[in-house]
N, C-alpha and C positions, 0 to 999 in steps of 0.2 A: 504494500500500500504506500510505503514511503516513496518508492520510485515513481508511482503514478502521481503522487502529490507533487513531486519535483517536476515531472513532465507537464502537468497542468499549469504550474507556476510559470514555466518557460513558455508555454503556449499563450498565456495571458500577456506576457512580455512581448512576444512576437505579434500578437493581436494589436497591442498598443502601438508598436512600431509601424505596422501596416496602416493603422488608423491615422497616425501622424503623417505618413507618406502620402496619404490620399487627400490631405487638407487642400492642396492647390487645385485638385480636380473637383472636389465638392464645393469649394469656395475660391473661385479664381481671383477674386479681389481680396487682398489680405485686409480684412476688416475685423470687427469685434466678433462676428460669427466664426470666422476662421480661427481666431485666437481661442475661442471657447471649444471649437472642434478639436484643435490640436491639444488643448489642455485635457480633454477626455482621454486621448492617447497617453499623455504623460501620467494621468491618474492610473490607467491600467498597468503601465510599466512599473510604477511605484508600488502598486499593490502586489503585482507579480513578484517583484524583488522582496517585498516584505514577507511573502509566503515562503520564498526560498530561505530567507533568514529564519523564519519560524521553524522550518524543517530542520535546519542545521543547529540552531541555538536555543530553542524554546526550553530545553531541559535546564539550561544554566542562566538564561535571560528571560525571566517571566514577563517583563515589559514588552519584549518583542512579540510574545504570544498574544498578549492582551491587545496591543495595537493592531496586530495582524487580523485578529478576529473581528475587531470593530471595523477595520477597513473592509474586510470581506462582507460583512453585513451591510455596510453602507453601499458598497458596489452592487450587491445583490438587490437592495431596495431601489437603487438608481436604475438598474437594468429592468426591473419589474415596472417601474414608473414609465420608462421609455417604451417598453413593450405595450403599455396601454395607450400610448400616444401615436404610434406609427403603425402602418399596416405591415404585418409580419411577412406577408407574401413577397412584398417588394423590398424588404429589409431583413434578409436572413442573417446579417451580421449581428442584429440584436439578439436573435435566438442563440447564436454562438456565444456571445458575451454573457448571456443569461446562464447558459449551461456551464461555462467556465467559472462564473461567480458562484453558482450553486455548488459545484464540485469543491471549490476551494473552501467555501464556508463549511460544507459538510466535513471535509478532511480536517479542517482546523478544530472543529468541535469533537469529532469522533476520535481522532488521533490523540487528543488531549485526554479524553476519557480512558483510552487504552494505557497511556502513560501513568495516569493516576492509579488505575487498577494494578498495573505492574509494580508500582512503588509500594502499594498497600500490601501486596502479596510478599514482596521482599522483606518488608518490615515485620510481617507476621511470622517469618521463619526464624 
């Protein structure tokens, strides 16, 4: 499951890079809409990186775990909100983002529960 968690984190980073690279195509004039569009890609890159940090360091850096979970939940809620505002048929990227955000949120919560159970079992021995 750890490997899949890492892969999904990298996929979110790649998705953010693609999002930024499409800014000029979606918004040919660099205006405030283009800036907000690009910032969405930066958000995805940052949250993907946070998830990679969570996988690597959450056992020793509890703050990384907390910030990552909060970021995942915020991204998931944002993607759900966007999904209610745009037609999914002509915007499949929203579905991809929603799936990635849901998986990372689930991994961050489920893997933490596994870590807590493992620690409790070790301390019981």
